[in-house]
C-alpha positions in Angstrom: -189.2 38.2 126.3 -187.6 35.0 128.0 -185.8 35.5 131.2 -183.1 33.3 130.4 -181.2 31.8 127.0 -181.1 28.2 126.4 -177.2 26.8 126.8 -175.1 26.5 123.8 -175.9 22.7 124.1 -179.2 21.9 126.0 -180.0 18.8 126.9 -183.7 17.6 127.6 -183.0 15.3 131.0 -180.9 18.7 132.5 -184.1 20.9 131.8 -186.1 17.7 133.4 -183.6 17.9 136.3 -184.4 21.7 136.6 -188.0 21.5 136.9 -188.1 18.5 139.2 -185.6 20.5 141.8 -187.9 23.6 141.2 -190.8 21.4 142.1 -189.2 19.9 145.1 -188.1 23.5 146.7 -191.5 24.8 145.7 -193.2 22.2 147.6 -190.9 22.8 150.8 -192.1 26.4 150.8 -188.8 27.8 149.4 -189.2 31.6 149.1 -187.3 31.9 145.6 -189.0 28.7 144.4 -192.4 30.1 144.8 -191.8 33.4 143.4 -190.7 31.5 139.9 -194.1 29.6 140.3 -196.1 32.2 141.4 -198.5 32.1 138.3 -199.5 28.3 139.2 -203.2 28.5 140.8 -204.1 25.8 143.0 -201.7 22.7 143.7 -198.2 23.2 142.5 -197.8 20.1 140.0 -194.8 19.1 138.3 -196.0 19.6 134.6 -197.4 23.2 135.8 -193.5 23.7 136.9 -192.5 22.3 133.4 -194.6 25.4 131.9 -193.1 27.7 134.2 -189.6 26.8 132.9 -190.3 26.5 129.5 -191.8 29.9 129.5 -188.5 31.2 131.5 -186.8 30.3 128.2 -189.3 31.8 125.9 -191.3 29.0 125.1 -195.2 28.8 125.6 -195.6 25.1 126.5 -193.2 22.4 127.8 -193.9 20.5 124.5 -192.7 23.4 122.3 -189.3 23.7 124.4 -188.9 19.7 124.1 -189.4 19.9 120.2 -186.7 22.9 120.0 -184.2 20.8 122.2 -184.7 17.8 120.3 -184.0 20.0 117.2 -181.3 21.4 118.5 -179.5 17.9 119.0 -180.4 16.9 115.3 -178.7 20.1 114.4 -175.6 19.3 116.4 -175.3 16.0 114.7 -177.5 15.5 111.9 -175.7 12.3 110.7 -176.5 10.5 114.0 -179.9 11.7 114.0 -180.5 10.3 110.6 -179.1 6.6 111.4 -180.8 6.6 114.2 -184.1 6.9 112.7 -183.0 4.4 110.2 -182.2 1.8 112.6 -185.4 2.5 114.1 -187.5 1.8 110.8 -188.2 5.5 110.6 -187.9 6.6 106.9 -190.4 9.6 107.8 -188.2 10.8 110.6 -185.0 10.2 108.5 -186.6 12.0 105.6 -187.2 14.9 107.8 -183.6 15.1 109.0 -182.4 14.9 105.7 -184.7 17.5 104.5 -183.2 19.8 107.2 -179.4 18.8 106.5 -179.4 17.6 102.8 -175.5 18.0 102.8 -175.3 14.6 105.2 -176.0 12.7 101.8 -172.6 13.9 100.5 -170.7 13.8 103.6 -171.2 10.7 105.3 -170.3 7.3 103.6 -173.4 5.8 106.0 -175.9 8.3 104.9 -175.1 8.1 101.1 -175.4 4.1 101.2 -178.6 4.2 103.0 -180.0 6.4 100.1 -178.6 4.8 97.4 -176.2 7.6 96.4 -173.6 5.9 94.1 -171.6 8.8 93.2 -171.2 10.4 96.5 -170.2 6.6 98.2 -167.6 6.1 95.2 -165.9 9.3 96.0 -166.1 9.1 99.5 -164.3 5.5 99.4 -161.6 6.9 97.3 -161.0 9.6 99.7 -160.7 7.1 102.5 -160.8 3.3 101.9 -160.9 2.4 105.6 -164.5 4.0 105.6 -165.9 0.7 104.2 -165.2 -1.0 107.2 -166.1 1.9 109.7 -169.2 1.3 111.9 -171.6 3.7 113.0 -175.0 4.2 114.8 -176.2 1.9 117.7 -175.7 -0.6 117.4 -172.4 -0.4 115.1 -173.0 -1.2 111.6 -171.2 -0.5 108.0 -172.3 1.5 105.4 -173.2 -1.9 103.3 -175.4 -3.1 106.6 -177.1 0.5 106.6 -177.9 0.0 102.6 -179.2 -3.6 103.3 -181.7 -2.3 106.2 -182.5 1.0 104.8 -186.1 1.9 104.8 -186.0 3.7 101.2 -185.9 0.2 99.6 -189.0 0.3 96.8 -189.4 3.5 96.9 -189.0 3.8 93.2 -187.4 1.9 90.3 -184.6 4.6 90.1 -183.8 4.5 93.9 -183.6 0.5 93.7 -181.3 0.7 90.9 -179.1 3.3 92.4 -179.1 0.8 95.7 -177.8 -1.8 93.5 -175.2 0.0 92.0 -174.3 1.6 95.4 -173.9 -2.0 97.0 -171.8 -3.2 94.2 -169.5 -0.1 94.3 -169.0 -1.0 98.2 -168.4 -4.7 97.4 -165.7 -3.6 95.0 -164.2 -1.6 97.6 -163.9 -4.5 99.8 -167.1 -4.3 101.8 -167.7 -7.6 103.6 -170.8 -9.4 102.2 -171.2 -11.1 105.6 -171.0 -7.9 107.7 -172.9 -7.9 110.9 -173.8 -5.3 113.5 -171.6 -4.8 116.5 -174.5 -6.0 119.0 -176.9 -9.0 117.7 -174.8 -10.3 115.1 -177.5 -9.5 112.2 -176.2 -10.0 108.7 -176.6 -8.0 105.5 -178.4 -10.6 103.8 -181.1 -11.1 106.3 -181.8 -7.0 105.5 -182.5 -8.2 102.0 -184.3 -11.8 102.5 -186.0 -11.4 105.9 -186.6 -8.0 106.8 -187.6 -7.2 103.1 -187.5 -9.1 99.9 -184.9 -7.5 97.6 -183.9 -10.0 95.2 -181.4 -8.2 92.9 -179.3 -6.9 95.7 -179.5 -10.3 97.8 -178.5 -12.2 94.6 -175.4 -9.7 94.5 -174.5 -10.5 98.1 -174.8 -14.2 97.5 -172.6 -14.1 94.4 -170.0 -11.8 96.3 -169.6 -14.6 99.1 -172.6 -14.0 101.4 -173.3 -17.1 103.1 -177.0 -18.3 102.6 -176.8 -20.3 106.3 -176.5 -17.6 108.3 -178.8 -18.5 110.8 -181.1 -15.6 109.9 -182.0 -15.1 106.7 -184.1 -18.3 105.9 -185.8 -18.1 109.3 -187.0 -14.7 108.5 -187.7 -15.2 105.0 -189.9 -18.1 105.9 -191.4 -16.1 109.1 -192.5 -13.4 106.3 -193.1 -16.1 103.7 -190.6 -14.1 100.9 -191.2 -16.9 98.4 -188.3 -15.4 95.8 -186.2 -15.0 98.6 -186.4 -18.5 100.1 -186.2 -20.2 96.7 -183.1 -17.6 95.9 -181.5 -18.9 99.2 -182.0 -22.6 98.4 -180.6 -22.5 94.9 -177.5 -20.8 96.7 -177.1 -23.8 99.0 -178.8 -22.7 102.3 -179.0 -25.4 104.7 -182.6 -25.6 105.7 -182.0 -27.9 108.8 -179.1 -25.3 110.0 -178.8 -24.9 113.7 -177.8 -21.0 114.0 -176.3 -19.1 116.9 -179.6 -19.4 118.8 -179.6 -23.1 119.1 -182.3 -24.0 116.6 -183.4 -24.9 113.2 -185.7 -22.7 111.2 -189.1 -25.0 111.8 -188.5 -24.6 115.4 -188.1 -21.0 115.3 -191.3 -20.5 113.5 -193.0 -23.0 116.0 -191.5 -21.7 118.8 -192.5 -17.9 118.5 -195.4 -17.8 116.5 -198.9 -19.3 116.6 -198.5 -20.8 113.0 -202.3 -21.0 112.2 -203.1 -17.6 113.2 -200.2 -15.9 111.2 -200.7 -17.2 107.4 -197.3 -16.2 106.4 -195.7 -18.0 109.1 -198.2 -21.2 108.0 -196.8 -20.9 104.6 -193.2 -20.6 105.6 -193.5 -23.6 107.8 -195.4 -25.7 104.8 -192.3 -24.6 102.4 -189.6 -25.7 104.6 -191.1 -28.8 105.0 -191.9 -29.5 101.4 -188.6 -28.3 100.5 -186.9 -31.1 102.8 -186.4 -29.6 106.0 -186.4 -32.3 108.9 -188.8 -32.0 111.7 -186.7 -34.3 113.7 -183.4 -32.1 114.3 -183.2 -31.5 117.7 -182.9 -27.9 119.0 -181.8 -25.9 122.0 -180.3 -27.0 125.5 -183.3 -29.4 126.2 -182.7 -31.2 122.4 -186.1 -30.9 121.6 -187.7 -31.7 117.9 -190.4 -29.6 116.0 -193.2 -32.2 117.4 -191.8 -31.8 121.1 -192.5 -27.9 121.0 -195.3 -27.8 118.6 -197.1 -30.1 121.2 -196.0 -28.5 124.7 -196.8 -25.0 123.0 -200.3 -26.2 121.9 -200.0 -25.4 118.1 -203.1 -26.4 116.1 -203.9 -29.8 115.5 -203.4 -29.0 111.9 -200.1 -27.7 112.4 -199.0 -31.2 114.3 -200.5 -33.0 111.5 -198.4 -31.5 109.0 -195.1 -32.3 111.1 -196.4 -35.9 111.3 -197.2 -36.0 107.6 -193.6 -34.7 107.0 -191.9 -37.7 109.0 -192.1 -36.2 112.6 -191.1 -39.3 114.8 -194.1 -39.5 117.3 -191.8 -41.8 119.5 -188.9 -39.4 119.8 -187.7 -38.5 123.4 -186.5 -35.0 124.4 -183.2 -34.6 126.2 -185.1 -35.3 129.6 -186.6 -38.6 128.3 -190.2 -36.7 127.8 -192.1 -37.5 124.6 -194.2 -35.2 122.5 -197.5 -37.0 124.0 -196.2 -36.5 127.6 -195.6 -32.8 126.9 -198.9 -32.5 125.1 -200.7 -34.0 128.2 -198.6 -31.9 130.6 -199.7 -28.7 128.9 -203.3 -29.6 128.7 -203.6 -30.0 125.2 -205.4 -33.0 125.0 -206.6 -32.9 121.3 -202.9 -32.7 120.3 -202.4 -35.9 122.6 -205.4 -37.8 121.2 -203.9 -37.1 117.4 -200.2 -38.2 118.8 -201.8 -41.6 120.0 -203.8 -42.3 116.5 -200.0 -41.7 115.3 -198.5 -44.4 117.4 -197.7 -42.2 120.5 -196.8 -44.3 123.5 -198.9 -43.5 126.2 -198.3 -43.5 130.3 -200.0 -42.9 133.3 -199.5 -38.9 134.5 -197.6 -38.5 137.5 -199.2 -36.2 140.4 -197.1 -33.5 138.7 -198.1 -33.9 135.6 -201.6 -33.5 136.6 -200.6 -30.4 138.0 -198.8 -29.2 134.9 -202.0 -30.5 133.0 -204.5 -28.6 134.9 -202.3 -25.4 134.5 -202.1 -25.9 130.7 -205.7 -26.0 130.2 -206.1 -23.0 132.5 -208.0 -24.5 135.0 -207.0 -22.1 138.2 -209.3 -23.6 140.5 -207.9 -27.4 139.8 -204.5 -26.0 139.6 -204.8 -24.4 143.0 -206.2 -27.6 144.7 -203.7 -29.7 143.3 -200.7 -27.6 144.2 -198.5 -28.0 147.1 -195.4 -26.2 148.1 -193.8 -29.8 147.8 -195.0 -30.4 144.1 -193.8 -26.7 143.1 -190.4 -27.5 144.5 -190.2 -30.7 142.6 -191.0 -28.8 139.0 -187.9 -28.9 137.1 -186.7 -25.8 135.2 -187.9 -27.2 131.9 -191.5 -27.5 133.3 -191.3 -24.2 135.2 -191.0 -22.8 131.5 -194.8 -23.2 131.2 -195.1 -20.1 133.0 -193.1 -17.7 130.6 -194.1 -19.6 127.4 -197.7 -19.2 128.1 -197.3 -15.6 128.4 -195.1 -15.5 125.2 -197.8 -17.3 123.0 -200.4 -15.4 124.9 -202.4 -17.8 126.9 -203.5 -15.9 129.8 -205.8 -18.6 131.4 -202.9 -20.8 131.5 -200.7 -17.8 133.2 -203.3 -17.2 135.8 -203.6 -21.0 136.7 -199.7 -21.2 137.0 -199.6 -18.0 139.2 -202.8 -19.8 141.6 -200.4 -22.9 141.9 -197.7 -20.9 142.8 -194.8 -21.1 139.6 -191.9 -19.1 140.5 -192.8 -16.1 138.9 -189.8 -14.6 137.6 -188.8 -18.0 135.9 -186.6 -17.4 133.0 -186.9 -18.9 129.6 -184.0 -19.8 127.4 -183.5 -16.2 126.1 -183.8 -14.7 129.8 -186.9 -13.3 129.4 -190.0 -13.6 132.2 -193.6 -14.1 131.7 -193.6 -10.1 132.5 -191.4 -9.8 129.4 -193.8 -11.0 127.3 -197.1 -9.7 128.7 -195.6 -6.4 128.5 -194.4 -7.0 125.0 -198.0 -7.8 123.8 -199.5 -5.1 125.8 -201.5 -7.5 127.9 -202.2 -4.8 130.5 -204.4 -7.4 133.1 -201.8 -9.9 132.9 -198.8 -7.5 133.6 -201.0 -6.2 136.6 -201.4 -9.9 137.7 -197.9 -10.5 137.5 -196.6 -7.6 139.4 -199.2 -8.3 142.0 -197.5 -12.0 142.3 -194.3 -10.2 143.1 -192.7 -10.2 139.6 -189.4 -8.4 139.7 -189.0 -5.2 137.5 -185.1 -5.4 136.8 -184.8 -8.5 135.1 -183.0 -7.9 132.2 -183.5 -10.6 129.2 -180.3 -12.2 127.9 -180.6 -11.2 124.1 -181.7 -7.7 124.2 -180.7 -6.6 127.7 -183.8 -4.9 128.5 -186.4 -4.9 131.2 -190.3 -5.5 130.8 -190.6 -1.9 130.4 -188.2 -2.0 127.4 -190.0 -4.7 126.1 -193.3 -2.7 126.3 -191.8 0.1 124.6 -190.5 -2.0 121.5 -194.0 -3.8 121.4 -195.8 -0.5 121.3 -193.4 0.5 118.4 -192.8 -2.8 116.6 -195.2 -5.5 117.9 -198.4 -3.5 117.8 -200.8 -6.4 118.7 -203.8 -5.4 118.0 -205.6 -5.7 121.5 -202.4 -4.3 123.0 -202.9 -1.9 125.9 -199.2 -0.5 125.7 -200.2 2.6 127.5 -201.5 1.0 130.6 -198.8 -1.8 130.9 -196.4 1.2 130.7 -198.1 2.9 133.3 -198.4 -0.2 135.5 -194.9 -0.9 135.3 -194.1 2.4 136.2 -196.2 2.7 139.2 -194.9 -0.6 140.4 -191.3 1.2 140.4 -189.9 0.8 136.9 -187.4 3.0 135.6 -186.1 3.3 131.9 -182.7 2.6 131.6 -180.7 4.9 129.7 -179.4 2.0 127.2 -182.9 1.0 126.6 -184.8 2.1 123.3 -187.0 5.3 123.5 -190.6 4.7 122.7 -192.1 6.7 119.3 -195.6 5.2 120.2 -197.1 8.6 121.0 -199.1 7.5 124.0 -196.4 5.7 125.6 -193.8 8.6 125.2 -196.4 10.9 126.4 -196.7 8.7 129.6 -192.9 8.0 130.0 -192.0 11.6 129.9 -194.7 12.5 132.4 -193.3 10.0 134.9 -189.9 11.0 134.2 -190.7 14.3 134.8 -191.7 13.8 138.4 
């Protein structure tokens, strides 16, 4: 029998704090605390104390106590639990919540919309028309947005038909076809063209006024090469050269964030954009870079660079700071690309002392970078040139990162999104790189500008969604925690079992 009953509204954090306090008191020799933990043989570890606390509440282990508290939380607000699972793209968990609380499908407009419950949606909207514009979840989103990002698309022909009918009912009731979430501004159309390719629903949104040039849909449909979606968007008048809220075109987005040649869907998406009139010479970002600039400095494949040249990329175009694609290729140690650009008519010029240092770093020659570096040269690097470090981490070029560190680059250099090399190393689960950056003094508390998350948050996200094949996410998270990182309340909780276990064990200390 338990010696204590759980509170009416138990919270796992409170139970963790109770365990910590008991652990601390027992270690200090408090008689009452020692009496409570007398079953522990040997050193008093926090995990053993947690087991003691769990048994006091009638559970054989801390894991079973945690599961029960989490279930009670779902029972208190099953709608919130369901919507959280949907936004985490965890259809299995959403189905579990629904199986335990089937009534939410008829009581919540957001749940009904996610499931394609047309009759329930129509009834709820008749009862309260203002629900159409109401937002729920985190980030806040309307029922139509939840429907468009539902993990239940494609489950069956019947479900898809009801999803379409439900979307039509919401639009008829006044739902905005351009509805966006309340944090990132992600539009509904992206859910059915970029995240998934749900052509009937995408066509309906476009017919009702969705903007095909929303700065997201074309970008991500190309990223995943959703051909039907791309053709639909183009037929609807999408501007393939539109510079979205992030300050770049779709072509630039693909070249900036992906190793194009290594990802067939991205490569095909880039080819489609070029073949359908996307202009590689449209400048993007604060630095006013063209597609050829970013491809050259990031070391895209020679094949990819040649595609840009074949589609009219101007080899002599200058970036905002006056740098040409050839200079950027040489600075980045991309000698093969530089040679290709020379063949295409690029103007060459002598490399400066600073350029030579950058070239050594770009080639990943740490010894040469260390030899060429000096405090003066490092101080003379422009903010744009310092980006070599975080961008090398983003494109998974560890040798270049190590060469930059050997040269003395500022380890916490922020890229255009406010992220550091540590963020990217954590995102891809590169444990050795994370440790090297930490050893170089990388800060743990920097939050990026787009997701307001620390490197620890990026590691958790990477474990759940990036899932790099070689990613050592558990080791990354452990290294960050050992260096002093803490998970912030507003950062995502990891679903990855190993990462979640490490976080829970650490938070319990």
